N, C-alpha and C positions, 0 to 999 in steps of 0.2 A: 642605503638603498631604500627606495620607497616600498610601502606595502603593496601587495598584489591587489588588494581591494582599494576602492576609492577611500582615501584616508580621511579620518575625522580631524577636526580642527585641533583637538588635543594632541593627536599624534603628529600633525604637521608642525606643531610648535617647536619640536626639537629637530626637524628635518634640516639638513644642510642646504637643501634646495630652497627651503623657505627663507633661511638666513640670507642666502644670495638674493632672493626676491626682495626681502625687506631692505637690504642694503641698496639694491638697484633702484627701488622706488623711493627710498627715503621714508618709508612708512613702517609703523610698528603694528599694523592691524593684520588680521588673518582673514583671507577670503574663503567663503564656503564653496566657491566655484573650483572644481578640480582642474579646470583648464588654466587656472591662474598660477600653477606651479611653474618654477623656472628649472627646466630640464635641459642640460647641455646636449648639443648634437653629437658630440664625440668625447671620448675619454682623453683624447690627445690634445684637446683645445680647451681654453677657458674663455667664458664670456660670450660664446655663440650658442644661442638658445633656440630650441624648437618652440614655435609660437602657435600652438593649436587654437588659442583663443582668437588671435587675429584671423586665422584661417576660417574659423567658424563665423566670425563677424562678416567677413567678405562673402562667405557662402550664403549666409542668411539674406544679405542684400540681393544677391543674384537670384536666389530662390524666389523672393518676392517679385522680382522683375519677370522671370521666365514662367513661373507658376506651372511647373511640370516636373515629373521625376527625372533625376539626373543619373547618368552613368558614373562610375567611380572615377574614370579618367577625367570627366568634366568637373567633378568635385575638386580634384587636385588642381587642375588648371584655374578654375574660376576662383578658388580660394587664394590664389597667388596673383590675382589681377592687380595692376597698379591703380586702376580706377574702377572699382566694381559698380559704382553708381552710373558712370557715363559710358563705360565700354560697350561698344556694339558687339553683340554675341549672336553669331549664326554659324553653325557647324559647316565647315568646308568653304566659307566665304570671308568671314571677318578676320582681321588681323588683331590678335590679342597682344596687349602689352602686359608683360608678366614680370614678377619679381622672384627669381629663383632663390632658393635657400643656399645653394652652394655652386662652386665651379671646380671642375677637375680637369687636369691636362696631363697627357702622357709626354714623355721627354721629346719625342720627335716633333710633335705639334706645339709643345710648350715654348720651344725656342722662338718661333715666329710670333706666338701670342704675346710673350713677354717683351720681345723687341717692339711690337706694336704698342703695348702698354707703356713702355718707356718713352716712346715718341709722343704719348699723350701728356707727359709732364706731371703726372699725379704722384703724390708721395707714398701712397699705400693703397692696397686693394680695399674696396668698400664691402665686398662680399666674401665670406669664408672661402678660401681657395687652396688647392693642393696641386703639387706636381709629382709625377710618378715616373721613375726611371725604369722602363721595361722594354722599350722598342729597339734599343741600340746594342743589344747583347746577342751576338751571333752564336748559333749552336754549331759546335765543332766536335769536341771530344767528351764533354761532360761538364756539369755545373760549376765546380770550383775553378777549373782552369779557364773555362769560357768567360766566367765573370771577371777573373783577374785580367784576362786579355782585354775585355771590353773597358774595364776601368782605366787601363793604360792608354788604349787607342782613343777613347772618348774623354780623356781627362779635361781637356779644354772646355768641352761642352758641359760636363758635369760641374766643373768649377763655376762656370757662368751661371748655370741654373741654380746652384746652391747659394751663390752670392746674391743673385737677383731675388730669390725667394726670401732670403734673410732681409734684404733691403725693403721689399714691398709687402712684407707680412704674410707670406705664403708658406704653408707647410710643405716640407720637402721629404719625399721618400726616396732614399738612396738606392743605387743599383743593388739588386739582390733582394729588395723588399718583396717584389712580386708584381703581378700584372695589375694595372690600374683598377680594373673592374672588380677583381677579387678583393683588393685592398678597400675599395669603396664599400663593398658588401660587408666586410668584416669590421669596418671602423666608422663609416659615415652615413650609410643609407638608413633611412627611417620611414615608417609608414606615413603616407600622405605628403611626403616632401617632394620638392621640385629641384632637380639637379640638372645642370648642363655640363657636358664633358666633350673635350675635343678629340673624340674617337667615336666611330660609328657604333661600337658595341657597348656604349654607355648604358643602353637599356637593361643591361644585366641587373641594375638596381631595382628593377621591377619585382625581383624575387623577395624584396622586403617591402613591397607595396608602395614603391616610390615611382614617380614619373621621372625617369632619368633619360635624358634626350641628347643624342649626339649632335654636335654643332661644329662650325668652323671656328678658328681662333679669333676671328674678328668679333663674332658673337660673344665669345668668352670675355674679350677685352671690354665690350660694352658693359657687361654685368660687373666685371671687376671695377669699372669706373663709375658704378652707381647709376647707370642708365637702365631703363626697363628693357627687357628682351622681347623681341617681336616674333610671334609665331602665328602663321595662318591657322585659324581654329580647326583642329583636325576633326574629321569624321571619326566615328567609333565603330570598329568591327568587333562584335561579340563572339567569343568562342566559349560555348557552354560545354563543360566537362561533366560527364557522369561516370559511374563505375569506379574502378581503381586498377592501378598497374599491378602486374604480377609476373613472375618468372623472368624471362629474358627482356621484357619490355621496360624501357627506362624513360624518364622525362624527356630525354632528347628526341625520342620517337614522336612525341606530340608535335614539336615544331618541325620535324622532318615531314610529318604528314601535312601540317598546315602549309608549309612551303610548297608542297606539291599541289595543294588546292589553290592557293592564292598567286603563285608564281613570284618571280623576283620583283615585279612591279605592282602586284595586287594589293599591297598594303600602303602604297604611296598616298600621302595626305591623310593617313588615318592612324589612330592608336588602336592596337589590338588589346581588348580587355577580356581576360579569362574569368569565368565565373561558373557557378553551378556546384553541385555536391561533390563532384570529382576533385575539386581543388583541394579539399581537406585531406586527400590521400597523398599529396605531394609534399616533399620537404621544401624548405625555403630555398636551399641551394638548387634543388631541381627546378623550382619555379624560375630561379635566376638563369639557368641554362636555357629554358624556353624563351624567356624575354631577350636574352643575349642574341640568340640567332634570329630573332624577329627582325633584326637589321637586314637580313637577306631577302625579306619580302618587301623591302622599301618602307616599312612602317615607321612612323614618327617615333614611337616607342611601344612597349608592351607593358602590361601591368596586371598584377594579381591583387585581390582584396586582402586586407589584414586578417590573419587567422592564427590558430594555435601554433602551427609550424613556424611562423615568423616570430611569435613570442618566444618559442623555445630557442630559436637561433639567436635572438637578441640576448637571451639569458646566457647561452653558451659562450657568447662573445663579450661577456661582462657588461651587458647593456640592459639588464632586466628593468632598470628604472625607466628606460625609454619604452619598453614593452608595457609597463604599468601605466605610463602616461598615455600611450596609444589606446589602451583599454578604456580610458576615460573619454576618448574621442571616437570610440569604435563605430558608433552609429554612422559616422561620415567617412569611414575607411572601407566602405563597400558601396556597391550600387544601390540606388533606391529601388524599392519594389515597383515594378511597372516601367523601369527605365527602358527606353527604346534604342536599338542599335541600327546603324545604317546597313549592316549586313550581319547575318547570324550564321555561324557554323556550329554544328553539334558533333562531338566526338565522345564515344563510349570507350573509356579507357580499358574496360574489361574485354573489349573486342579488338583493341588496337594490337598490331603486331610490330615487331622491329622493322625499321626501314633503313635503306641505304640510299643516299642521294648522290647524284653525279653520274658521269664525270663532267668536268668543265663548267658546271653551273650548279648552284645549291638547290635548285627547285625541281630537278629531275628525280622524282621520288619513286622508289621501287620497294614494295614489301619484300621482306627477306625470303618469303616462300617463293617468290617469282624472280629472285635476283640471279640465280644460276642460269635460268632461261635467258634473261636479259644479257648476261655476260657472253653467252655462246652466240646469241642472235646478233649482237653488235660487234663481235670479234674483239672485245676488250681483252687486253693481256691478262691471262688467267693467273700467272704467277704473282703472288703478292710480295713485292720487294720490301716494303716498310709499313709498319703500323705505328701510329703516333697517338698517344693519349695525353690529356691535360689541356692546357691553354686556358684562356679566360672563360671559355664556354663550359668546359667539363673538367675541372680540377678540384672539385670539392672533396671533403673527407669521404662522403658517400661514394663518389665516383671512384676514388682510389681504393676504397675498401672492397667494393664490388669487383673491380678489375683484379685486385690482389687475390680474391677468393678463386677466381677463374685460373689465375696463374698457379696458385697453390694446388688446385685440383690437378692440373697438368703435371706439376712437379711430383706430386704423390704417385703418378704413374710413370715417372722417370722421363718425362718429356719436357722440353723447353721450347721457347719460341723458335720457329723455323725462319721467320722473317726477321729483319732488323726491327727492334722494338724500342721506342723512346718514350720517356715519361717526363712531362713538364709540370712540376708543381705550380699552382697558381699563386702561391704566396710563401713567404718564409714561414708563416704560421702553419700552413699545410705541410710544407716540407719537414719541419721540425716534429710535427705531430705524427706523421706517418713513419718517420724515422724511429720515434719513441715506441710506436705501437706495432712495428714490425713489417708494415706493408712495403716500405722502401727496400728492406732486405729481401723480401720475396721477389720484388721486381728485378733486383740485381741477380738473384739466383736463377731467375727465369731467363736471364740473358739480356735484360733491359739496360738501357743507358739513361741515367737520370740527368736531365738537362738543368740549366739554370732556371731560377724562378723568374721567368721572363717570357716574352712572346715567341721568340725563336722561329721555328719553321712555319708557324701559323701565318706570319707576315712576310715570309721569304728570307728571314734571317737564319739561313741554313746552308752551311758549307758542305753540301752533299757530295759524296765521293763514290757511291756504289754504282752509279750509271753515268754514261756519257750524255751530254746534252744532245738532244735529237733522238735518243733511243726511246722507243715506246716502252712504257712500263706502268705498273699499277701500284698505288699507295692508298692507304685508308687511314683516316684520322677522326678524332672526336672534335675537330675544330669546327668553325662556322662557315668558312668561305673556301671555295675550291675553283676559282677562275683559272683559266689557262695560264700555266707558269707561275701561279700564285706562291706555291710553297718552295719550289726549287729552281725557278726561272727556266725550266725545261718545258717547252710547249707540247712535248710528246708524252709528258707524265699524265696519266689518267688518275686524277685525285677523287676519291670518294669520301663521303662524310657519313658517320654513323655514331652510335653511342660508344662510350669506352668499353662496354661489355662486349659488343660485337667486334670492335677493333681487336681487343685482346684475344678473343676466341679465334679470329681469322688468322692471327699471326702464328698460332700453334699449328694450323694446317698449312699455312703458307700458300693458300689457294683461294682466289676470290669466289670459287663455286661452293665453298664449304658453308654448311648451314648447321650451327651448333645445336639447334632445336631438334634436328632429325638425323644428322650424320654422325658416324663414329670415327674415332681416331685410333691409331695403333700405339699401344704402350711400349715401354722399353723391353718388356719381356715377350712381346709379340702378340699379346692378347688385345682384344678390341675393347674400347670404353667410350662412353658418351659423357661429355662435360655436364656437370650439374649446373642448374641455373645459379646465377650469381647471388651472393648474399653480402650484406654490409650495413653497418649502422649509419644512420643519417647524421648523427653527431657523435663525437668521441666520448666514450663512457667516462674517461678520466679528465675530460675537459681538453681544451686546446693548449698546446705548448707554443708560446709566442716566438720561440727561437731567438735569433740575434736581434738586438735593437737596431733598427735601420731607419728610424725617423728623426728628422731634424726639425725641431720647432723653431719658428722665427722668434727673434728677440723682441722684447716689448717696444724698443726703439731701434729701428734699422736705419735711421737717417744718416749715420756716419759710415755705413757699409758702402764700399766702392765696388761697382760692377764694371769689370774691365772687358772690353772687346777690342782686340788688336786690329788695327787697320790692315795689317798684312795677313790676317787669318783667312784660311780657305774654308773654315767651318762656320764662322759667324760673321755677319755683316749688318751694321746699323742701317736701318731703313731710311730712305728718302721719300717724301710724299709724292704720290702720283699726280700728274698734271690734271687740271680741271678740263672739262669739256669746253671746246671753243665756241659752242653755241650754234654750230653750223651742221648742215647735212654732210654726210660723207659721200664723195663721188669718185667713180672709177677706181674702186679699191679691189684688190685681188681676194680670191678665196685661197687661204693658205693650204687647207686640206679639206676634202669632202670625205668624212669618215663613213665607213661601211660597217653595218652591224654593231655588235656590242662594243661600246667604248666606255669602259669603267674608269674609275680614278686610277687604277693600276695602269691602264693604257695611257692615261693623260700625264700622270706623274708617278713613275714606278717607285716601288719601295726597295727592299733588298739593299744592295750596295749604295743606292742613292740616299738612304736615310742619313748618312753622315753629313749631307749638305742641307738638311732641313733648316738650319739657321743661317744659310747663305743664299739669298734669293737668286743672285746672278749665276752662281755655280749650279744650283739645282735646276735652273731653267734650261740647262743643256739636256734635260731628259723630257722636255715638253712634247707630249704626243708621239713619242718615239715608238710606242706600242700600238698606236691606232692604225687600222687598216685603211689604206688609201683606195677609195672607190675607183680611181683612175686605172690602177694597175694591180690591185689585190695585194700590194706589198705594204710592209711597215717601214716608216722612216725613209721614204723615197718620194719626194714631191718636186714639182717643177717651179722654178722661179719665173713668175709671169713678166717680170721686168727684163730678165736677161735670157730666158729660155733654157738656162742651165738647170741641172737637177742637183738636189742635195738633201741633207737631213732636215727634218721639219724645223728644229730650233735654229739651224743655220740659216735657212731661208727666211724665217721670221726675223732674225737679227739683220739680215740684208735689207728687208723691207723697212725695219725700224731705222736703220742708218740713213735711209733715203727719205725718212719722214712720212712713210706710207703706212696707213692703218690697214688692217686686214680682218677677215672674218673666217670662222670655221663653220662648216655645215656638218651637222650630226644626225644620227639616226634615233631610234627609240630609246627612252630611259637613259639618256646621255648623262654620264657622271655617276652611274650606279656604283655602290661600294662604299669605300671608306670616307671619313669626314674630311680628309686632308684638304686644307685650303690652298696648299701649294698648286693644286690642279686649277685653281682660279688665279692665284698670284702670278704664276708663270706666264700665262697668255697676256695678262695685264702688263707685266714687266717687259715683255717682248713686243709690245705695240698692238695687241689685239683690241678690237672695238666691240665685237659682238660674237656670240656663239648662237647659231641658229639651228634648231633641231626639230625633230618630230615631237619629242617630249624629254623632260628632265627628271632626274632623281632629285628629291627635295633638298637635301643638304647642299648638293653642288649648285643648284639654282640660287640658293641664298648666298653661298660663298661668292659666286660671280657678281651678284648685285653689290655685295659689301665692298668688292674691290673696284667698283666703278665700271664694270663691263655690262653689256646688255645681253641677258639670256632671253632669247626670243624663240617662239615656236610657230611652226607653219599653221595658219588657220585651216588649210587643207593639207593634211599630212602627205598626200600624194604629190604635192609640189616638190618634195625632196627629190623625186625621180626626174623632175623636169630641169633641174639646175645642172648645167654642164660644169665639170670640175675646173675647166679653164676659163670660165666666164669671169668678167668683172661685174661689180655691182655698185649701185647707189643705195645707201641706207638713209632714209629720211628721218634723221634723229630729231629734227624739230617737231615732229608729230607726236613725240612722247607725251602721253597724258593718261591719267588713271582710266582704265576700262576701255581705252581706244586702241584700235590696231595701228600698226606702223606699216609703211610701204617699203618693200625691197624691189628695186628695179634691176632686173637681171639682164646683162648685156652679153649674149653669146658671141663668140668670135665670128661665126658665119651665119647668123640669123638675126632677125629683128628683136629688139629689146621687148621684154614683157614684165608685167608687174605681179608681185606675189604679196599677199597680205600676211603679216606676222602678228602674233598675239604676245602679250606679256602679262605678268602678275604684279607689276610695280604699283605701290600706293604712293601717296604724296611724299611721305618722308623718304621712301626709297628712291624716288625720282631725284631728290636732292643729293643723294649719294652719287648718282650718275653725274649730275651737273657739277658737283664739287670735286669729282675725281675719285672719291671713295667714301665709305662710311667714316673712316678715321679722319679724313680731311673735314668732314661735316662736323664731327665731334670737336676737332680743334678750332674750327670756325666759330662754333657756338661758345666755346670757352673764351675766345677773344672778344666776343660781342659784349 
């Protein structure tokens, strides 16, 4: 391990990192530049190095060009530019071509990403990549049994992923390892790095000063294939923190407050950058929590500057050498003095109070002191049926320790959880450590059910039995997302989001109106008591227990590994290329559905039981838009076939159009595609014959996913035109007008009125227009490879 100080040449002479560097360069000389060290990104990999020297060189080039102070987010992005000399750089406008350090995929999205990579015909990934099995494990009765059941049910998929990872040089984290974002924080995230992940909560890595950005699988394939990754240069929203947290206030309350300020779309097209003296009072995992839930405000990602908390976490996870290396680069692991933000929010942590957000949307933020009033005013079900802690957002050792202290306080008074109480450890390392240190036993004594180290109820993988579908009820979780039906597929469930502390306290009372800061509980002996504020260490005093070894490293040579996909499988399907554009305008095509109101990726391609089909495009396309509300009748999954006049399910009608060779469009409302990064929400309409999705506005990841698959994401130049389009009209879309920065024309042909024109905007650049013309980004890649 390297010294904590910038090492002298004499000390470096015996460093194993120097020996690697000498062997790598074929030199026997010693550099005096501390950035010349060869420090590996991860203890689980060999030969993949952090390159602060290259990052600094890129940054120096950009600094000379821009001649202004830079935010930390800008420093990370610009230090990863493919062409720092020639890249056009303007926040909110330019398309940056970037070279990420890493790629990470969770098992549900990895299937399609790997199937796409296979179709590119490359022997091995060019960028360090990992796959994490966390999404396909359903919560039923408890961790061990649920894991065993998942391993049996999903064996075909797990075997496919394991063999494909071995063949293509990808690290594979087996089922039971934990949730992708927690594994990344524990093993791969490093200050100043750039990571893309095929999950919308990838920004969790910001807790270690990394720009970790959620993308679709097609973006991941580009980077795996050694192509630069394209991102519209984000604006930067600054959040200045002062003061420090105390008592019942947790890091989660910071992002709950920010979500209330910015709303679910207020961060779109921007990176949220936290800074200020209050940052130093937060733990690294607490910063990860804040960055993780930043996905709910539409932000590209969120990031914190490198500080002592991050160094301590790196040391605790056996990566002190990375912390030492980061200290040598520390000047550029924070914002420049005088850096300007496009928007600035100020939060005094000393004045912040706990918040509870929801129901049905993560941005309806209510301070705890006013929550009882909100519950009664809105007639939300007061009985708390279930409290759920953990998930990728809040399953750190600190979260578990603080929650366990509350549970122990209740137990000391002879009281257990009145509501159902579930605990989801974020990783095997967390599970093993809290088992060793006693928190897990406390949860079980409290009446808690410890679930598998996986996503579980957070993404709808929950076989809930305590209420019937359609029954109004309330649950509260420390998760990040609470859209209608998200957790249990019950549209009548009122799901609220809070810190693990508040969730745990609420389950003791079993009532949404309970405020642990002011209200008393009744002990077993009849006396009244008030819960003490939670306590818990940010890091385990005895270090982390790694638990079971669940990592599969790829062999040095995977060329002989066979990846088998059965032609008869209903879980996996080899992809066929989409057809190229015919070069013509589309005329007299129907509107498949005019969506009304919120249309998230959960509405477009549901998770839950559909997750098992994530590797089979045709099968999963049977869930396309079945959750979207039809503006015609206010119903879901009930649309008219304009060719026959008959009614049917959305995917069925789309298949009927496709069988007749008829393209179709979707009309959408504001922030269409909000939510997860799942590219199936773009693949499915492409597979079933869609041409364009026309909306008032798009969520960032979904818009990119649509472009990648050869669809046209278009927005109304005048958002009010959404209201003018009859759901049963046919349209002409003048595709031949597509050009950078130029609007396109939609001719709307109502059944009983004169046609009229509507202008549509897009954000395509020249390269992306080629994706449309060739049929997809993957087709464009294959075409370039043949040239």
